[in-house]
N, C-alpha and C positions, 0 to 999 in steps of 0.2 A: 496730512502726515506723508501720503504717497508722493505728492508734488514737492513737499520739503526734501524727502530722502532723494528723489530724482534730481533736484537741483544741486543738493550736495555732491551727488555722485558725478554730474557733469563738472562741477568745480574741480573735483578731486582728480578726474580723468584729464582735465586741463593741466593739472601738475602744479598749480600755482596759487590756488585759492582765489582765482578770479574766473569769470566766465570766459570761455574761448573766444578768440577773435571771430567776427562774423565771417561766415563761409569756410571756416576750418573745422566746424562740426566737432570740435573737442579732441580731433585726433592729432593736431599738431603738438599738443602738450605732452604727448608721449616722447617727445624729444627732450623734454625738460630735465634739468639737473636732477640726479638722484642720489645726492650725497647722504650717506648713512645707510642706504640699502645695499644688500649684496648684489654684485654684477654679474651677469651672464658672461661667459667667455669660453674659449677653447680649452681652458685648463680645468674647467668644471667637469667632473666625472659623473655620469648618469649611473644611478643606482636604483634598482627596482626590487620589490614593489614600492619602496619609499617614495620615489619620484612620481608615483601616480597620485599622491596625496598633495595637500597644500604647501605652499613655500611662503610662509609669512615674513621671512627676511627679504623677499623680493617684493617689488612694488604692484605688479600686475601679472595675473595669469588666467587662463581659461581651459575649460573642458568643452570642446566645440564639436558637435556632432551634426552632420548633414547626410541626407539620404535620398537616393534617386529610386522611387518606388513605382509599382504599376499594380493596377486592380485586375480582377480576373479577366477583364476584356482587353487588357493591355493598355489602358489609358494611364498616362503618366501622372504622378503626384510627387510632390517634394516636401521634406520636413527639415526643420532645423531645431536643435535643442542645445541651448549653451548655458553654462554657468561661469560667470565671471567673479573674480575675487580682486579688490583693490585695497591696498594698505594705505591708511591715511598718514602714518607717520613711521620712521624707521624704528624697528624694535629697540635699539639703544636709547631712543628718546622717550620711551614710555615709562610713566611712573608706576607706582603701585596699582595693579588691576582692581577695578571696582565694578559694581554692577551696572553703573551708567557709562563706563568706558565704551568707546566704538572705535577701535583702532583698525577694524577691517570692515569694509562695505562689500556687499554681495549683490549680484544683479543676475537675473536668469531671463533668457528670451526663449520663446516658443513660437514657431511659425508652421503652418500647414498650407499647402497650396495645390490647387488643380484647376487648370484653365483659368479663368478670370477671377477665380476666388483665391484670396490670399489673406488669411487670417493671422494676426499677430497679437501676442500678449507679452507682457514682461512683469516681473516682480523684483522687490528689493528687500534686503535684510541687512542688519548691522551685526558685526560680530565684536566680541569682547575678549580681551586676555584673561579675564577672570575664569578660573577653572570650572568647567561645566561638563556634565556627561554628554556624550554626543545626542542622546534622545531629547536633551532639553535645549539644544540649539536649534534656531530657526533655519540656519543654513550652515553648510560646511562639507567637509570631505573626511572620510576615514579610509585607512589603507587596509586593515585586516578586521573584517572584510571590506573590500572596496565598495564604497557608497558615496555618491555626491548628490547634494539635495539642496532645495530652497522650498520650505513648506512641503507640499506633497508632489512636487516635480522631482523625480528621481532618476538617476543612472547609476545602477549598481551591478555588482557581480552576481552572476547566476551559478557559479561554480567556484569552489576553493580546492580543487583537485591537487594533489602534489604535483609539483613541476610545472603546473599551468600558469600562465601569466594572468593576473588579476583582471586584465582587460579582455581575455579571450572570448568569454561568454557574459554577455551584459543584458540587462533588462532596462528599458527606458520607458517612462511613462510621465504624462502631463495632460492636464486639461483646463480649459477655461470657457467662459460663457455658460449660457443656459438655454434649455429648450431648443429651438431651431437655430440658434446662435451658437450652439455648443461646438467646440472643436477641441481636438487633442489626439493623442497617440498612445498606443501600448504595443511595444515592439520587442522582439527577442533578437539579439545580435550575435552571430558566431563567426569568429575570425577564422579565415582560411589560409592566413599567412602570418608572419611574424610582425612584431613592432618595427617601426622605420625610424632611423635616426637620421635628420636632415643636416646639411652643411657639414661642419668639421666634427664628426662624432657626436652630433646632437647640438652643436652651437651654430645657429643660423645668423650669419652676419648680416646687418641691415644697412649699415653706413660706413664711410671711409674712416670715421673717428673710432671704430670699433664697437659701436652700439649694435645691439642684437638681442637674440633671445635663445633660451634652451628650448628646442623644437623637436617633438617626437610625435609620430602618427600612427594609428592603426587604420590602414586603408583597405583591409581585406575582408570586411564584414559582409556576410549574407544575412538578409533581413527577412523576418516573416512576422505577421501581426496584424493590427488593424489601426486605422486612423478614423477620426470622427471629423466630419466636415460638413457644415450646414445641416447639422442634426442627424446626418447619415453615417451609419457604421460601414466602413469599407475594408474587407480583407486585402491585404497587400503583401507583396514580396518585392525584394530588390537588393540594392547595394548600399553600403553606408561607409563614411569615412569619419574617424574621430581624430582631431587634432588636440594635442597638449602642448601648451606654450606658456612659458614664464620668463619674466623679464623685469628690470628696473629702469632701463633705458631703451625702449623698443626702437625708436627711430633717431635719426640725427636732427639737430636744432632746425635745419632747414627743410625737412620733410614733413609734408602735410597730410599724407595718406597713401593708400595702396590699392592695387588691383591684383587679386588673388584667384588662382584656379586650382582645383583639385579634380582630376579626370579619371574615370574608369574606362580604359580602352578595351575594345572587344577581343583583343588577343591575349588579355590577361595582364598586360603592363598597367601601371599606374603612373601618373604624371602630375606633379606639383609644380606651379610655376607662379612667381609674383613679380610685380613692378612697384617699386617704390618711387613715388614722385618728389622731386625736390628742387630747390633753388639752383643748385649745381648739376641738374641732370638727373636722370633716372638710374636706379639701380635694379638690375635683373638677376634673378637667381631661381634655383628650382631643383628638383630631384626627379631623375628617371628611375622607376622602381620595376625590377622584374618580377614575374610571377612568383618566383621563389623568394622574393623579398631583398634581393641583393640591390643595393642603391648606388647610382652614379650621380654626383653632384654636378649641377649645371650652372654655368656662369654666363656673362654677356657674350663670351665667345662661342658658346655652344647653343644659345637660346635667342630666337627672335620672337617678340610679343608686341604685335602692332594693332592698334584699334582701327577697325574698318568703318564703323558706323556708329553714330550716337543717336540717342532719343531722349527727349525731355520727359522726365518722370518726376512727379511731385515738385515741380519747379526746378529741377537739377538736370543739367545736360550730361548724360551718361554714356560711356562707351559700352554698348551691349552686343556688338559683334566684333570679333578678333580673329586675326591670323596668328597662329602659333606655329613656329617651325623649329625643327632641330635639324639643320642642314646635314651633319655628319651622319645622321640616321635615316636621311631621306624622308623625313617626316614633315609634311606640310599640311596643316589642319585649319579649319575654319571652326571657330567656337561661337555659338549664338545662343542668346538667352531664349528659353522656351516662351516666356511671356514678359513683356516689359514691366508690368506692374507688381514688382515685387519689393518695393521700398518698405524698409523697417522704420515706422515713425516712433521710434524709441527715444529714451532721454538722450542717447548719443546716437543719431540717425545714421543709416547707411542703407546700401542695397545688397540683397542677398538672394540668389535664386538659382534654379536648375538651368543647366545649358545642354544643348546637343553638340555633338563632335562629328564633323564630316571631312573626308578627304577633300582637299581644296581644289584638286584637278578634276575629280571624277564625280564629287558629290555624294559618294558612298558613305553610309553611316559607319562611324569608327568608335563610337562610345557615347557616354554621358558624363555628367559631373556637376559641379557647383562653381559659381562665380561670386566673389565678394568685391564691392566697391566702397571704399571709405574716403572721407575727407572732400567729397565734392559739394 
C-alpha cells in the first residue's frame, strides 16, 4: 500500500496522470495547466488565522520547517519537518463525497542530520471530502487551534493568547525507526518577530506567464528541545524557519526545478533567495528581512546567486557552494553545505541541508541557514 500511495503521489505531482519525464524528478509537472483550481495572484488578499489552514481549492501547498540547531558542546545539527497537501481534482469536479473518495493526498517528510548521519522518513495519507471530525482524520490542518499532522507527526500551536498569531508559539514532534535506529525530534518554537509576506503582499511570482504562489514565512523562531539520532537523545537549541506556500501552478511550463536558500544572518537580518531554472533562462527573486520584520523584495537587478562548485551526490551533480551577493547593500557572501550527503530519497527526491554563510572577502562567519535543490 505504501508503494502504491507513493506512486500515485508522484503521478499527481507530475500534474498529468503520467510518471514525470526521466531526470525531471516530478517537479516539471508543477508547471502543468491547473484549470478548475483557484490561482495565486497579487489580487489575493491574505487573511489570518484562516490562511494558516489548508486551501483545498488550490492544487498544492506545504507547511515547511527547517532548523539550524546545536547541542550543548556547540556541534551543529539540522532538522526538517514538512507536511505537503496535493489535490487530485478541482473542487468543482468532485461528485458526492463518500468514504472511498480521495480528493486530497498528504505527504510528510522528516529529516534529522548531524555530521555524516542523515536520517530520512516519509509518510502518506489520503484525504476525503466526506465530513469527518478532525480527530478521525489521518492527516490534516485545523485553524482554531492551529494543528497540522499526519499520524502522530504534528506541528501545533502551544498558545491561543488573544492577539497572538497562531504560529507564534509552536510545538513540533515526530519520530521514526526503532532501537538504535530511532530518530526524531520534539521541539518548542517561539517567534521573536512577525510573519513575513514575500513578493507582492504575499504573492511570489515564479514565471513571466504569471505563475507563482502565495508565500508567507515565520523566520524568527528560537528553538529549544531535543532530537533523537542514532538512538541518542540530544538537548538542542537554535533557530528555525517555517515556510507556508500554496499554489495551483507553481512553475512555468519550461521550468524544471529550483535552488532555494533561507539564511539567518548574525546581525539579525534574514535572507530568502531562490533561482528557478528554465528553458528561457533563470528567474531570480528573494526577500531581505530586517530584524523588526520589515521586508524588501529582491529581483534580478538586486540579487546575484551564482553556483561556485558542484558535487556528485546519489548520482546527481549538485551545486553545493554558492556566491550570494546584494551589490547595493555591499553584501557578498559564500554559502556552502555543511555536508554533501543530504539527499532526500523520498517519493519525489531532492536535496535539503544546512549551510554555513561566510563573508566572501574575509572568510568571517556571517550566519547559518538551509539550502534546497530540486529537479536535478
